[in-house]
CHARMM-style PDB file with segment names, atoms N, HN, CA, C and O in Angstrom:
ATOM      1  N   UNK     1       0.470   8.702  21.998  1.00  0.00      PROA
ATOM      2  CA  UNK     1      -0.095   8.861  20.717  1.00  0.00      PROA
ATOM      3  C   UNK     1       0.316   7.249  19.802  1.00  0.00      PROA
ATOM      4  O   UNK     1       1.454   6.778  19.810  1.00  0.00      PROA
ATOM      5  N   UNK     2      -0.394   6.861  19.362  1.00  0.00      PROA
ATOM      6  HN  UNK     2      -1.317   7.243  19.355  1.00  0.00      PROA
ATOM      7  CA  UNK     2      -0.346   5.949  18.022  1.00  0.00      PROA
ATOM      8  C   UNK     2      -0.186   6.038  16.615  1.00  0.00      PROA
ATOM      9  O   UNK     2      -0.372   7.166  16.157  1.00  0.00      PROA
ATOM     10  N   UNK     3       0.023   5.409  16.048  1.00  0.00      PROA
ATOM     11  HN  UNK     3       0.175   4.493  16.420  1.00  0.00      PROA
ATOM     12  CA  UNK     3       0.327   5.191  15.021  1.00  0.00      PROA
ATOM     13  C   UNK     3      -0.505   4.040  13.871  1.00  0.00      PROA
ATOM     14  O   UNK     3      -1.340   3.152  14.042  1.00  0.00      PROA
ATOM     15  N   UNK     4       0.142   4.533  12.782  1.00  0.00      PROA
ATOM     16  HN  UNK     4       0.821   5.255  12.643  1.00  0.00      PROA
ATOM     17  CA  UNK     4      -0.278   3.604  11.267  1.00  0.00      PROA
ATOM     18  C   UNK     4       0.625   2.859  11.049  1.00  0.00      PROA
ATOM     19  O   UNK     4       1.591   3.341  10.456  1.00  0.00      PROA
ATOM     20  N   UNK     5       0.651   1.893  11.308  1.00  0.00      PROA
ATOM     21  HN  UNK     5      -0.133   1.502  11.789  1.00  0.00      PROA
ATOM     22  CA  UNK     5       1.948   0.717  10.681  1.00  0.00      PROA
ATOM     23  C   UNK     5       1.502   0.556   9.228  1.00  0.00      PROA
ATOM     24  O   UNK     5       0.634  -0.300   9.060  1.00  0.00      PROA
ATOM     25  N   UNK     6       1.911   1.185   8.192  1.00  0.00      PROA
ATOM     26  HN  UNK     6       2.617   1.880   8.328  1.00  0.00      PROA
ATOM     27  CA  UNK     6       1.525   0.234   6.321  1.00  0.00      PROA
ATOM     28  C   UNK     6       2.610  -0.824   6.299  1.00  0.00      PROA
ATOM     29  O   UNK     6       3.836  -0.761   6.398  1.00  0.00      PROA
ATOM     30  N   UNK     7       1.275  -2.361   6.045  1.00  0.00      PROA
ATOM     31  HN  UNK     7       0.280  -2.412   5.965  1.00  0.00      PROA
ATOM     32  CA  UNK     7       1.487  -3.511   6.049  1.00  0.00      PROA
ATOM     33  C   UNK     7       1.806  -3.731   4.612  1.00  0.00      PROA
ATOM     34  O   UNK     7       1.771  -4.909   4.257  1.00  0.00      PROA
ATOM     35  N   UNK     8       2.219  -2.527   3.389  1.00  0.00      PROA
ATOM     36  HN  UNK     8       2.248  -1.569   3.677  1.00  0.00      PROA
ATOM     37  CA  UNK     8       1.438  -2.496   1.850  1.00  0.00      PROA
ATOM     38  C   UNK     8       3.346  -3.786   1.394  1.00  0.00      PROA
ATOM     39  O   UNK     8       3.364  -4.491   0.385  1.00  0.00      PROA
ATOM     40  N   UNK     9       4.444  -3.736   2.279  1.00  0.00      PROA
ATOM     41  HN  UNK     9       4.429  -3.162   3.098  1.00  0.00      PROA
ATOM     42  CA  UNK     9       5.530  -4.475   2.001  1.00  0.00      PROA
ATOM     43  C   UNK     9       5.187  -6.432   2.074  1.00  0.00      PROA
ATOM     44  O   UNK     9       5.441  -7.422   1.388  1.00  0.00      PROA
ATOM     45  N   UNK    10       4.479  -6.097   3.355  1.00  0.00      PROA
ATOM     46  HN  UNK    10       4.273  -5.293   3.912  1.00  0.00      PROA
ATOM     47  CA  UNK    10       3.849  -7.660   3.501  1.00  0.00      PROA
ATOM     48  C   UNK    10       2.477  -8.099   2.504  1.00  0.00      PROA
ATOM     49  O   UNK    10       2.592  -9.324   2.466  1.00  0.00      PROA
ATOM     50  N   UNK    11       1.893  -7.930   2.114  1.00  0.00      PROA
ATOM     51  HN  UNK    11       1.799  -6.935   2.145  1.00  0.00      PROA
ATOM     52  CA  UNK    11       0.550  -7.894   1.467  1.00  0.00      PROA
ATOM     53  C   UNK    11       1.150  -8.651  -0.562  1.00  0.00      PROA
ATOM     54  O   UNK    11       0.889  -9.622  -1.271  1.00  0.00      PROA
ATOM     55  N   UNK    12       1.976  -7.458  -0.622  1.00  0.00      PROA
ATOM     56  HN  UNK    12       2.188  -6.668  -0.046  1.00  0.00      PROA
ATOM     57  CA  UNK    12       2.943  -7.342  -1.813  1.00  0.00      PROA
ATOM     58  C   UNK    12       3.910  -9.005  -2.062  1.00  0.00      PROA
ATOM     59  O   UNK    12       4.348  -9.462  -3.118  1.00  0.00      PROA
ATOM     60  N   UNK    13       3.997  -9.660  -0.477  1.00  0.00      PROA
ATOM     61  HN  UNK    13       3.640  -9.288   0.380  1.00  0.00      PROA
ATOM     62  CA  UNK    13       4.956 -10.501  -0.925  1.00  0.00      PROA
ATOM     63  C   UNK    13       3.996 -11.392  -1.107  1.00  0.00      PROA
ATOM     64  O   UNK    13       4.015 -12.238  -2.002  1.00  0.00      PROA
ATOM     65  N   UNK    14       2.918 -11.225  -0.098  1.00  0.00      PROA
ATOM     66  HN  UNK    14       2.903 -10.538   0.628  1.00  0.00      PROA
ATOM     67  CA  UNK    14       2.110 -12.461   0.363  1.00  0.00      PROA
ATOM     68  C   UNK    14       1.640 -12.854  -1.688  1.00  0.00      PROA
ATOM     69  O   UNK    14       1.719 -13.895  -2.340  1.00  0.00      PROA
ATOM     70  N   UNK    15       1.200 -11.489  -2.051  1.00  0.00      PROA
ATOM     71  HN  UNK    15       1.136 -10.643  -1.521  1.00  0.00      PROA
ATOM     72  CA  UNK    15       0.724 -11.775  -3.864  1.00  0.00      PROA
ATOM     73  C   UNK    15       1.695 -12.537  -4.894  1.00  0.00      PROA
ATOM     74  O   UNK    15       1.418 -13.306  -5.814  1.00  0.00      PROA
ATOM     75  N   UNK    16       3.251 -11.932  -4.296  1.00  0.00      PROA
ATOM     76  HN  UNK    16       3.476 -11.307  -3.549  1.00  0.00      PROA
ATOM     77  CA  UNK    16       4.155 -12.097  -5.420  1.00  0.00      PROA
ATOM     78  C   UNK    16       4.299 -11.182  -6.274  1.00  0.00      PROA
ATOM     79  O   UNK    16       4.441 -11.396  -7.478  1.00  0.00      PROA
ATOM     80  N   UNK    17       4.271  -9.674  -5.554  1.00  0.00      PROA
ATOM     81  HN  UNK    17       4.156  -9.500  -4.576  1.00  0.00      PROA
ATOM     82  CA  UNK    17       3.745  -9.141  -6.468  1.00  0.00      PROA
ATOM     83  C   UNK    17       4.961  -7.926  -6.244  1.00  0.00      PROA
ATOM     84  O   UNK    17       5.127  -7.225  -5.246  1.00  0.00      PROA
ATOM     85  N   UNK    18       5.791  -7.932  -7.604  1.00  0.00      PROA
ATOM     86  HN  UNK    18       5.656  -8.502  -8.415  1.00  0.00      PROA
ATOM     87  CA  UNK    18       6.615  -6.156  -7.010  1.00  0.00      PROA
ATOM     88  C   UNK    18       6.200  -5.434  -7.379  1.00  0.00      PROA
ATOM     89  O   UNK    18       5.295  -5.522  -8.209  1.00  0.00      PROA
ATOM     90  N   UNK    19       6.896  -3.861  -6.716  1.00  0.00      PROA
ATOM     91  HN  UNK    19       7.631  -3.789  -6.042  1.00  0.00      PROA
ATOM     92  CA  UNK    19       6.342  -3.453  -7.046  1.00  0.00      PROA
ATOM     93  C   UNK    19       6.562  -2.400  -8.280  1.00  0.00      PROA
ATOM     94  O   UNK    19       6.239  -1.212  -8.309  1.00  0.00      PROA
ATOM     95  N   UNK    20       7.233  -3.212  -9.330  1.00  0.00      PROA
ATOM     96  HN  UNK    20       7.496  -4.177  -9.306  1.00  0.00      PROA
ATOM     97  CA  UNK    20       6.645  -2.011 -10.897  1.00  0.00      PROA
ATOM     98  C   UNK    20       5.270  -2.521 -11.144  1.00  0.00      PROA
ATOM     99  O   UNK    20       4.333  -1.738 -11.295  1.00  0.00      PROA
ATOM    100  N   UNK    21       5.104  -3.964 -11.195  1.00  0.00      PROA
ATOM    101  HN  UNK    21       5.865  -4.600 -11.072  1.00  0.00      PROA
ATOM    102  CA  UNK    21       3.968  -4.597 -11.086  1.00  0.00      PROA
ATOM    103  C   UNK    21       2.720  -3.455 -10.983  1.00  0.00      PROA
ATOM    104  O   UNK    21       2.060  -2.776 -11.769  1.00  0.00      PROA
ATOM    105  N   UNK    22       2.814  -3.675  -9.478  1.00  0.00      PROA
ATOM    106  HN  UNK    22       3.351  -4.226  -8.839  1.00  0.00      PROA
ATOM    107  CA  UNK    22       2.094  -2.650  -8.772  1.00  0.00      PROA
ATOM    108  C   UNK    22       1.977  -1.629  -9.316  1.00  0.00      PROA
ATOM    109  O   UNK    22       0.937  -1.279  -9.872  1.00  0.00      PROA
ATOM    110  N   UNK    23       3.013  -0.962  -9.260  1.00  0.00      PROA
ATOM    111  HN  UNK    23       3.858  -1.246  -8.807  1.00  0.00      PROA
ATOM    112  CA  UNK    23       2.552   0.451  -9.991  1.00  0.00      PROA
ATOM    113  C   UNK    23       1.548   0.915 -11.233  1.00  0.00      PROA
ATOM    114  O   UNK    23       0.628   1.717 -11.391  1.00  0.00      PROA
ATOM    115  N   UNK    24       2.102   0.167 -11.832  1.00  0.00      PROA
ATOM    116  HN  UNK    24       2.849  -0.484 -11.704  1.00  0.00      PROA
ATOM    117  CA  UNK    24       1.234  -0.420 -13.436  1.00  0.00      PROA
ATOM    118  C   UNK    24       0.023  -0.532 -13.432  1.00  0.00      PROA
ATOM    119  O   UNK    24      -0.771   0.335 -13.798  1.00  0.00      PROA
ATOM    120  N   UNK    25      -0.292  -1.849 -12.927  1.00  0.00      PROA
ATOM    121  HN  UNK    25       0.353  -2.553 -12.630  1.00  0.00      PROA
ATOM    122  CA  UNK    25      -1.930  -1.864 -12.709  1.00  0.00      PROA
ATOM    123  C   UNK    25      -3.024  -0.878 -11.657  1.00  0.00      PROA
ATOM    124  O   UNK    25      -4.252  -0.794 -11.694  1.00  0.00      PROA
ATOM    125  N   UNK    26      -1.745  -0.014 -10.484  1.00  0.00      PROA
ATOM    126  HN  UNK    26      -0.747  -0.082 -10.453  1.00  0.00      PROA
ATOM    127  CA  UNK    26      -1.994   1.166  -9.592  1.00  0.00      PROA
ATOM    128  C   UNK    26      -2.432   2.725 -10.412  1.00  0.00      PROA
ATOM    129  O   UNK    26      -3.335   3.533 -10.194  1.00  0.00      PROA
ATOM    130  N   UNK    27      -1.263   2.672 -11.479  1.00  0.00      PROA
ATOM    131  HN  UNK    27      -0.530   2.016 -11.656  1.00  0.00      PROA
ATOM    132  CA  UNK    27      -1.424   3.856 -12.620  1.00  0.00      PROA
ATOM    133  C   UNK    27      -0.963   4.995 -11.537  1.00  0.00      PROA
ATOM    134  O   UNK    27      -1.388   6.143 -11.663  1.00  0.00      PROA
ATOM    135  N   UNK    28       0.154   4.546 -10.186  1.00  0.00      PROA
ATOM    136  HN  UNK    28       0.499   3.613 -10.084  1.00  0.00      PROA
ATOM    137  CA  UNK    28       0.830   5.397  -9.084  1.00  0.00      PROA
ATOM    138  C   UNK    28       2.261   5.081  -9.802  1.00  0.00      PROA
ATOM    139  O   UNK    28       2.698   4.036 -10.284  1.00  0.00      PROA
ATOM    140  N   UNK    29       2.897   6.563  -9.672  1.00  0.00      PROA
ATOM    141  HN  UNK    29       2.542   7.411  -9.280  1.00  0.00      PROA
ATOM    142  CA  UNK    29       4.576   6.164  -9.673  1.00  0.00      PROA
ATOM    143  C   UNK    29       5.636   5.118  -9.025  1.00  0.00      PROA
ATOM    144  O   UNK    29       5.488   4.450  -8.001  1.00  0.00      PROA
ATOM    145  N   UNK    30       6.257   5.143  -9.519  1.00  0.00      PROA
ATOM    146  HN  UNK    30       6.377   5.685 -10.351  1.00  0.00      PROA
ATOM    147  CA  UNK    30       7.098   3.967  -8.476  1.00  0.00      PROA
ATOM    148  C   UNK    30       7.669   4.545  -7.400  1.00  0.00      PROA
ATOM    149  O   UNK    30       7.684   3.870  -6.370  1.00  0.00      PROA
ATOM    150  N   UNK    31       8.275   5.925  -7.369  1.00  0.00      PROA
ATOM    151  HN  UNK    31       8.263   6.474  -8.205  1.00  0.00      PROA
ATOM    152  CA  UNK    31       8.515   6.730  -6.127  1.00  0.00      PROA
ATOM    153  C   UNK    31       7.419   6.654  -5.304  1.00  0.00      PROA
ATOM    154  O   UNK    31       7.640   6.465  -4.108  1.00  0.00      PROA
ATOM    155  N   UNK    32       6.125   6.775  -5.739  1.00  0.00      PROA
ATOM    156  HN  UNK    32       5.946   6.929  -6.710  1.00  0.00      PROA
ATOM    157  CA  UNK    32       4.956   6.804  -4.722  1.00  0.00      PROA
ATOM    158  C   UNK    32       5.335   5.960  -4.161  1.00  0.00      PROA
ATOM    159  O   UNK    32       5.987   6.012  -3.118  1.00  0.00      PROA
ATOM    160  N   UNK    33       4.903   4.755  -4.914  1.00  0.00      PROA
ATOM    161  HN  UNK    33       4.373   4.713  -5.761  1.00  0.00      PROA
ATOM    162  CA  UNK    33       4.182   3.693  -3.876  1.00  0.00      PROA
ATOM    163  C   UNK    33       5.559   3.098  -3.492  1.00  0.00      PROA
ATOM    164  O   UNK    33       5.208   1.921  -3.409  1.00  0.00      PROA
ATOM    165  N   UNK    34       6.616   3.088  -3.258  1.00  0.00      PROA
ATOM    166  HN  UNK    34       6.901   4.044  -3.325  1.00  0.00      PROA
ATOM    167  CA  UNK    34       7.826   3.444  -2.922  1.00  0.00      PROA
ATOM    168  C   UNK    34       7.651   3.678  -1.535  1.00  0.00      PROA
ATOM    169  O   UNK    34       7.654   2.782  -0.691  1.00  0.00      PROA
ATOM    170  N   UNK    35       7.468   5.118  -1.260  1.00  0.00      PROA
ATOM    171  HN  UNK    35       7.466   5.845  -1.946  1.00  0.00      PROA
ATOM    172  CA  UNK    35       6.901   5.389  -0.444  1.00  0.00      PROA
ATOM    173  C   UNK    35       6.297   5.200   0.811  1.00  0.00      PROA
ATOM    174  O   UNK    35       6.792   5.350   1.928  1.00  0.00      PROA
ATOM    175  N   UNK    36       5.147   4.846   0.482  1.00  0.00      PROA
ATOM    176  HN  UNK    36       4.745   4.724  -0.425  1.00  0.00      PROA
ATOM    177  CA  UNK    36       4.085   4.328   1.107  1.00  0.00      PROA
ATOM    178  C   UNK    36       4.413   3.012   1.340  1.00  0.00      PROA
ATOM    179  O   UNK    36       3.663   2.480   2.158  1.00  0.00      PROA
ATOM    180  N   UNK    37       5.143   2.421   0.968  1.00  0.00      PROA
ATOM    181  HN  UNK    37       5.752   2.853   0.303  1.00  0.00      PROA
ATOM    182  CA  UNK    37       6.012   0.689   0.649  1.00  0.00      PROA
ATOM    183  C   UNK    37       6.333   0.815   2.564  1.00  0.00      PROA
ATOM    184  O   UNK    37       5.844   0.051   3.396  1.00  0.00      PROA
ATOM    185  N   UNK    38       7.089   1.764   2.803  1.00  0.00      PROA
ATOM    186  HN  UNK    38       7.486   2.385   2.127  1.00  0.00      PROA
ATOM    187  CA  UNK    38       8.273   1.931   3.718  1.00  0.00      PROA
ATOM    188  C   UNK    38       7.806   3.166   4.298  1.00  0.00      PROA
ATOM    189  O   UNK    38       8.646   4.031   4.546  1.00  0.00      PROA
ATOM    190  N   UNK    39       6.662   3.363   4.534  1.00  0.00      PROA
ATOM    191  HN  UNK    39       5.980   2.661   4.333  1.00  0.00      PROA
ATOM    192  CA  UNK    39       5.549   3.828   5.494  1.00  0.00      PROA
ATOM    193  C   UNK    39       5.940   5.634   5.503  1.00  0.00      PROA
ATOM    194  O   UNK    39       5.443   6.327   6.390  1.00  0.00      PROA
ATOM    195  N   UNK    40       6.691   6.148   4.634  1.00  0.00      PROA
ATOM    196  HN  UNK    40       7.095   5.585   3.914  1.00  0.00      PROA
ATOM    197  CA  UNK    40       7.309   7.015   4.528  1.00  0.00      PROA
ATOM    198  C   UNK    40       5.728   8.786   3.964  1.00  0.00      PROA
ATOM    199  O   UNK    40       5.645   9.845   3.341  1.00  0.00      PROA
ATOM    200  N   UNK    41       5.195   8.144   4.536  1.00  0.00      PROA
ATOM    201  HN  UNK    41       5.262   7.284   5.042  1.00  0.00      PROA
ATOM    202  CA  UNK    41       3.645   8.988   3.432  1.00  0.00      PROA
ATOM    203  C   UNK    41       3.085   9.420   4.632  1.00  0.00      PROA
ATOM    204  O   UNK    41       3.248   8.642   5.572  1.00  0.00      PROA
ATOM    205  N   UNK    42       2.194  10.901   4.962  1.00  0.00      PROA
ATOM    206  HN  UNK    42       2.061  11.533   4.199  1.00  0.00      PROA
ATOM    207  CA  UNK    42       1.662  10.692   5.536  1.00  0.00      PROA
ATOM    208  C   UNK    42       0.131  11.186   6.459  1.00  0.00      PROA
ATOM    209  O   UNK    42      -0.242  11.407   7.612  1.00  0.00      PROA
ATOM    210  N   UNK    43      -0.512  11.162   4.707  1.00  0.00      PROA
ATOM    211  HN  UNK    43      -0.209  10.983   3.771  1.00  0.00      PROA
ATOM    212  CA  UNK    43      -1.420  10.857   3.986  1.00  0.00      PROA
ATOM    213  C   UNK    43      -1.802   9.796   2.621  1.00  0.00      PROA
ATOM    214  O   UNK    43      -1.043   9.537   1.686  1.00  0.00      PROA
ATOM    215  N   UNK    44      -2.988   9.364   2.795  1.00  0.00      PROA
ATOM    216  HN  UNK    44      -3.604   9.574   3.554  1.00  0.00      PROA
ATOM    217  CA  UNK    44      -3.411   8.663   1.328  1.00  0.00      PROA
ATOM    218  C   UNK    44      -4.461   8.812   0.573  1.00  0.00      PROA
ATOM    219  O   UNK    44      -5.419   8.565   1.305  1.00  0.00      PROA
ATOM    220  N   UNK    45      -4.926   9.140  -0.734  1.00  0.00      PROA
ATOM    221  HN  UNK    45      -4.147   9.341  -1.329  1.00  0.00      PROA
ATOM    222  CA  UNK    45      -6.221   9.276  -1.038  1.00  0.00      PROA
ATOM    223  C   UNK    45      -7.066   8.223  -0.956  1.00  0.00      PROA
ATOM    224  O   UNK    45      -6.256   7.326  -1.190  1.00  0.00      PROA
ATOM    225  N   UNK    46      -7.895   7.783  -0.827  1.00  0.00      PROA
ATOM    226  HN  UNK    46      -8.553   8.512  -0.636  1.00  0.00      PROA
ATOM    227  CA  UNK    46      -8.655   6.974  -1.108  1.00  0.00      PROA
ATOM    228  C   UNK    46      -8.660   6.184  -2.356  1.00  0.00      PROA
ATOM    229  O   UNK    46      -8.779   4.972  -2.177  1.00  0.00      PROA
ATOM    230  N   UNK    47      -8.553   6.607  -3.643  1.00  0.00      PROA
ATOM    231  HN  UNK    47      -8.456   7.592  -3.788  1.00  0.00      PROA
ATOM    232  CA  UNK    47      -8.839   6.815  -4.601  1.00  0.00      PROA
ATOM    233  C   UNK    47      -7.454   5.587  -4.903  1.00  0.00      PROA
ATOM    234  O   UNK    47      -7.595   4.694  -5.739  1.00  0.00      PROA
ATOM    235  N   UNK    48      -6.529   5.700  -4.311  1.00  0.00      PROA
ATOM    236  HN  UNK    48      -6.414   6.425  -3.632  1.00  0.00      PROA
ATOM    237  CA  UNK    48      -5.607   5.176  -4.455  1.00  0.00      PROA
ATOM    238  C   UNK    48      -5.057   4.031  -3.773  1.00  0.00      PROA
ATOM    239  O   UNK    48      -4.232   3.195  -4.141  1.00  0.00      PROA
ATOM    240  N   UNK    49      -5.694   4.180  -2.703  1.00  0.00      PROA
ATOM    241  HN  UNK    49      -6.364   4.860  -2.404  1.00  0.00      PROA
ATOM    242  CA  UNK    49      -5.747   2.904  -1.487  1.00  0.00      PROA
ATOM    243  C   UNK    49      -7.211   2.091  -2.107  1.00  0.00      PROA
ATOM    244  O   UNK    49      -7.333   0.869  -2.035  1.00  0.00      PROA
ATOM    245  N   UNK    50      -8.040   2.801  -2.582  1.00  0.00      PROA
ATOM    246  HN  UNK    50      -7.941   3.795  -2.640  1.00  0.00      PROA
ATOM    247  CA  UNK    50      -9.090   0.701  -3.965  1.00  0.00      PROA
ATOM    248  C   UNK    50      -8.381   0.829  -4.684  1.00  0.00      PROA
ATOM    249  O   UNK    50      -8.150  -0.305  -5.103  1.00  0.00      PROA
ATOM    250  N   UNK    51      -7.342   2.030  -5.578  1.00  0.00      PROA
ATOM    251  HN  UNK    51      -7.530   2.951  -5.238  1.00  0.00      PROA
ATOM    252  CA  UNK    51      -6.990   1.137  -6.758  1.00  0.00      PROA
ATOM    253  C   UNK    51      -5.229  -0.624  -6.165  1.00  0.00      PROA
ATOM    254  O   UNK    51      -4.864  -1.765  -6.446  1.00  0.00      PROA
ATOM    255  N   UNK    52      -4.835   0.875  -5.047  1.00  0.00      PROA
ATOM    256  HN  UNK    52      -5.131   1.802  -4.818  1.00  0.00      PROA
ATOM    257  CA  UNK    52      -3.688  -0.803  -4.171  1.00  0.00      PROA
ATOM    258  C   UNK    52      -5.272  -1.688  -3.892  1.00  0.00      PROA
ATOM    259  O   UNK    52      -5.013  -2.842  -4.233  1.00  0.00      PROA
ATOM    260  N   UNK    53      -6.235  -1.654  -3.592  1.00  0.00      PROA
ATOM    261  HN  UNK    53      -6.445  -0.716  -3.315  1.00  0.00      PROA
ATOM    262  CA  UNK    53      -7.098  -2.744  -2.800  1.00  0.00      PROA
ATOM    263  C   UNK    53      -7.282  -3.067  -4.158  1.00  0.00      PROA
ATOM    264  O   UNK    53      -6.766  -4.180  -4.050  1.00  0.00      PROA
ATOM    265  N   UNK    54      -7.636  -3.003  -5.520  1.00  0.00      PROA
ATOM    266  HN  UNK    54      -8.056  -2.099  -5.608  1.00  0.00      PROA
ATOM    267  CA  UNK    54      -8.486  -3.787  -5.624  1.00  0.00      PROA
ATOM    268  C   UNK    54      -6.944  -5.194  -6.861  1.00  0.00      PROA
ATOM    269  O   UNK    54      -6.973  -6.360  -7.255  1.00  0.00      PROA
ATOM    270  N   UNK    55      -5.629  -3.674  -6.961  1.00  0.00      PROA
ATOM    271  HN  UNK    55      -5.605  -2.727  -6.640  1.00  0.00      PROA
ATOM    272  CA  UNK    55      -4.602  -4.834  -7.413  1.00  0.00      PROA
ATOM    273  C   UNK    55      -4.053  -5.966  -6.961  1.00  0.00      PROA
ATOM    274  O   UNK    55      -3.596  -6.886  -7.639  1.00  0.00      PROA
ATOM    275  N   UNK    56      -4.135  -5.836  -5.304  1.00  0.00      PROA
ATOM    276  HN  UNK    56      -4.506  -5.089  -4.753  1.00  0.00      PROA
ATOM    277  CA  UNK    56      -3.311  -6.935  -4.181  1.00  0.00      PROA
ATOM    278  C   UNK    56      -4.860  -8.085  -4.298  1.00  0.00      PROA
ATOM    279  O   UNK    56      -4.695  -9.276  -4.031  1.00  0.00      PROA
ATOM    280  N   UNK    57      -6.279  -7.571  -4.708  1.00  0.00      PROA
ATOM    281  HN  UNK    57      -6.413  -6.604  -4.925  1.00  0.00      PROA
ATOM    282  CA  UNK    57      -7.284  -8.426  -4.095  1.00  0.00      PROA
ATOM    283  C   UNK    57      -7.464  -8.401  -2.395  1.00  0.00      PROA
ATOM    284  O   UNK    57      -7.507  -9.356  -1.619  1.00  0.00      PROA
ATOM    285  N   UNK    58      -7.564  -6.750  -2.087  1.00  0.00      PROA
ATOM    286  HN  UNK    58      -7.529  -5.974  -2.717  1.00  0.00      PROA
ATOM    287  CA  UNK    58      -7.112  -7.019  -0.468  1.00  0.00      PROA
ATOM    288  C   UNK    58      -8.102  -6.530   0.259  1.00  0.00      PROA
ATOM    289  O   UNK    58      -9.129  -6.683  -0.401  1.00  0.00      PROA
ATOM    290  N   UNK    59      -8.451  -5.767   1.776  1.00  0.00      PROA
ATOM    291  HN  UNK    59      -7.616  -5.643   2.312  1.00  0.00      PROA
ATOM    292  CA  UNK    59      -9.089  -4.927   2.410  1.00  0.00      PROA
ATOM    293  C   UNK    59      -8.309  -3.606   2.693  1.00  0.00      PROA
ATOM    294  O   UNK    59      -7.113  -3.863   2.835  1.00  0.00      PROA
ATOM    295  N   UNK    60      -8.498  -2.708   2.781  1.00  0.00      PROA
ATOM    296  HN  UNK    60      -9.469  -2.500   2.665  1.00  0.00      PROA
ATOM    297  CA  UNK    60      -7.983  -1.738   3.369  1.00  0.00      PROA
ATOM    298  C   UNK    60      -7.369  -2.149   4.954  1.00  0.00      PROA
ATOM    299  O   UNK    60      -6.512  -1.348   5.328  1.00  0.00      PROA
ATOM    300  N   UNK    61      -7.609  -3.038   5.736  1.00  0.00      PROA
ATOM    301  HN  UNK    61      -8.305  -3.689   5.433  1.00  0.00      PROA
ATOM    302  CA  UNK    61      -7.443  -3.145   7.088  1.00  0.00      PROA
ATOM    303  C   UNK    61      -6.065  -4.288   6.664  1.00  0.00      PROA
ATOM    304  O   UNK    61      -5.026  -4.614   7.239  1.00  0.00      PROA
ATOM    305  N   UNK    62      -6.657  -4.615   5.477  1.00  0.00      PROA
ATOM    306  HN  UNK    62      -7.500  -4.350   5.010  1.00  0.00      PROA
ATOM    307  CA  UNK    62      -5.115  -5.814   5.374  1.00  0.00      PROA
ATOM    308  C   UNK    62      -3.244  -5.221   4.799  1.00  0.00      PROA
ATOM    309  O   UNK    62      -2.245  -5.859   4.465  1.00  0.00      PROA
ATOM    310  N   UNK    63      -3.583  -3.512   4.953  1.00  0.00      PROA
ATOM    311  HN  UNK    63      -4.394  -2.993   5.224  1.00  0.00      PROA
ATOM    312  CA  UNK    63      -2.430  -2.879   4.480  1.00  0.00      PROA
ATOM    313  C   UNK    63      -2.364  -1.729   5.923  1.00  0.00      PROA
ATOM    314  O   UNK    63      -1.365  -1.264   6.473  1.00  0.00      PROA
ATOM    315  N   UNK    64      -3.518  -1.562   6.175  1.00  0.00      PROA
ATOM    316  HN  UNK    64      -4.330  -1.940   5.729  1.00  0.00      PROA
ATOM    317  CA  UNK    64      -2.885  -0.417   7.408  1.00  0.00      PROA
ATOM    318  C   UNK    64      -3.370  -1.164   8.748  1.00  0.00      PROA
ATOM    319  O   UNK    64      -4.327  -1.937   8.773  1.00  0.00      PROA
ATOM    320  N   UNK    65      -2.851  -0.943   9.474  1.00  0.00      PROA
ATOM    321  HN  UNK    65      -2.073  -0.316   9.454  1.00  0.00      PROA
ATOM    322  CA  UNK    65      -2.937  -1.122  11.061  1.00  0.00      PROA
ATOM    323  C   UNK    65      -2.330   0.116  12.227  1.00  0.00      PROA
ATOM    324  O   UNK    65      -1.261   0.683  12.000  1.00  0.00      PROA
ATOM    325  N   UNK    66      -2.969   0.359  13.189  1.00  0.00      PROA
ATOM    326  HN  UNK    66      -3.837  -0.101  13.374  1.00  0.00      PROA
ATOM    327  CA  UNK    66      -2.864   0.470  14.045  1.00  0.00      PROA
ATOM    328  C   UNK    66      -2.770   0.847  15.635  1.00  0.00      PROA
ATOM    329  O   UNK    66      -3.711   1.091  16.391  1.00  0.00      PROA
ATOM    330  N   UNK    67      -1.326   0.825  15.940  1.00  0.00      PROA
ATOM    331  HN  UNK    67      -0.562   0.626  15.327  1.00  0.00      PROA
ATOM    332  CA  UNK    67      -0.357   0.687  16.810  1.00  0.00      PROA
ATOM    333  C   UNK    67      -0.635   1.511  18.170  1.00  0.00      PROA
ATOM    334  O   UNK    67      -0.255   2.664  17.965  1.00  0.00      PROA
ATOM    335  N   UNK    68      -1.032   1.406  19.183  1.00  0.00      PROA
ATOM    336  HN  UNK    68      -1.341   0.469  19.349  1.00  0.00      PROA
ATOM    337  CA  UNK    68      -1.426   2.346  20.052  1.00  0.00      PROA
ATOM    338  C   UNK    68      -0.215   2.859  20.392  1.00  0.00      PROA
ATOM    339  OT1 UNK    68      -0.142   3.783  21.203  1.00  0.00      PROA
TER     340      UNK     68
END
């Protein structure tokens, strides 16, 4: 079975945005964003995904990758 790889760390580095800055813009705790950044989550709310994409000026496909 394939897996979804989270690329939040790469997009944040490209945008030169810290976890604290992103957490403040998105309105999500540092702990939850850290888990997302490290791929330690099994689900994400669309509202959170939208907020992250808006804060980082990116598309969901920039953050998520399917690996067969």
